[in-house]
C-alpha positions as CSV (number, residue, x, y, z in Angstrom):
1,M,-31.6,9.0,-40.2
2,I,-32.8,9.0,-43.6
3,V,-32.1,12.6,-44.9
4,S,-32.4,13.1,-49.2
5,F,-33.8,10.4,-51.2
6,R,-32.4,10.6,-55.0
7,H,-35.3,7.3,-55.9
8,K,-39.2,9.5,-55.9
9,A,-40.6,5.8,-55.2
10,V,-38.1,4.6,-52.7
11,E,-38.7,8.1,-50.7
12,E,-42.5,7.2,-51.4
13,I,-42.1,3.1,-50.3
14,F,-40.0,4.9,-46.7
15,R,-42.9,7.1,-45.8
16,T,-46.9,5.6,-47.4
17,G,-45.0,1.2,-47.3
18,K,-45.6,0.5,-51.3
19,S,-45.4,2.0,-54.0
20,R,-47.0,1.8,-57.9
21,K,-43.8,1.6,-59.6
22,I,-41.1,0.0,-58.1
23,N,-42.0,-4.2,-57.7
24,S,-44.8,-5.2,-55.2
25,E,-42.3,-8.2,-54.7
26,H,-39.2,-5.8,-52.8
27,W,-41.8,-3.5,-50.5
28,A,-41.1,-5.3,-47.7
29,K,-38.0,-5.5,-47.9
30,I,-36.6,-1.9,-49.3
31,K,-39.1,-0.7,-46.2
32,Q,-37.5,-3.1,-43.8
33,M,-33.9,-1.6,-44.6
34,L,-35.3,1.7,-45.2
35,D,-36.7,1.3,-41.2
36,F,-33.3,-0.4,-40.6
37,L,-31.2,2.8,-42.2
38,N,-33.6,5.2,-41.0
39,I,-32.9,4.2,-37.0
40,M,-29.4,2.7,-37.2
41,P,-26.9,4.3,-40.1
42,S,-23.9,3.2,-39.2
43,E,-21.7,1.6,-41.5
44,Y,-20.1,-0.6,-38.6
45,V,-23.9,-1.8,-38.5
46,I,-24.6,-2.3,-41.8
47,T,-21.4,-4.8,-42.2
48,E,-23.3,-6.8,-39.8
49,M,-26.5,-6.9,-41.7
50,V,-25.4,-10.3,-43.8
51,Q,-28.4,-11.2,-45.7
52,W,-29.0,-8.0,-46.9
53,A,-25.0,-8.7,-48.8
54,P,-23.6,-4.7,-48.1
55,H,-21.0,-3.5,-50.1
56,R,-19.2,-0.3,-50.7
57,L,-19.1,0.9,-54.3
58,H,-16.9,2.3,-56.6
59,G,-15.9,4.5,-60.1
60,K,-18.8,5.8,-61.5
61,N,-22.1,5.1,-61.9
62,N,-23.8,5.4,-65.6
63,S,-24.5,8.8,-65.5
64,G,-20.9,9.7,-65.0
65,Q,-21.2,10.4,-61.3
66,D,-18.7,9.3,-58.3
67,I,-19.8,6.5,-56.2
68,N,-16.9,6.0,-54.2
69,Q,-17.3,5.3,-50.2
70,H,-21.6,5.0,-51.8
71,W,-22.6,1.6,-49.8
72,A,-25.4,-1.3,-51.4
73,L,-27.8,-3.2,-50.3
74,K,-29.5,-6.0,-52.0
75,V,-32.7,-6.4,-52.9
76,S,-33.6,-9.2,-55.2
77,A,-30.4,-10.5,-57.4
78,N,-29.8,-7.6,-59.9
79,Y,-32.0,-4.8,-57.6
80,R,-29.7,-2.4,-55.1
81,L,-30.7,-0.1,-52.4
82,T,-28.0,2.2,-52.5
83,Y,-27.2,4.8,-50.3
84,F,-23.7,7.7,-49.3
85,F,-23.3,8.3,-45.5
86,T,-22.5,11.8,-44.6
87,E,-19.5,12.8,-41.8
88,D,-22.5,13.4,-39.0
89,G,-23.7,9.4,-39.8
90,N,-27.3,10.1,-41.8
91,V,-28.1,8.4,-44.8
92,V,-28.5,10.2,-48.1
93,L,-29.1,9.6,-51.8
94,V,-30.9,7.0,-51.4
95,D,-31.8,5.1,-55.0
96,Y,-32.6,2.2,-56.4
97,I,-30.5,0.7,-59.6
98,D,-31.2,-2.5,-61.2
99,Y,-27.0,-3.5,-61.6
100,H,-27.4,-5.9,-64.9
């Protein structure tokens, strides 16, 4: 289950299906990813979602925060949905970032 969001517009898509702050071409895919993460939170299941190119992140983000053990799903060529699994299997810190 998704417990927290880092990106307010992603939370808005989760709750309403759209957000004026994110490219409208990404809404449907992000909503599908969020619905999946909310129902089936497991890093083992996520690795089976090949079309979303799931992968673990390493190192630090642009703000200098540790992102080891965070995951990313491919929304588009440049954009990723990132998140972290808690020990109890919940999904937290869901974010939308531009890789390039």
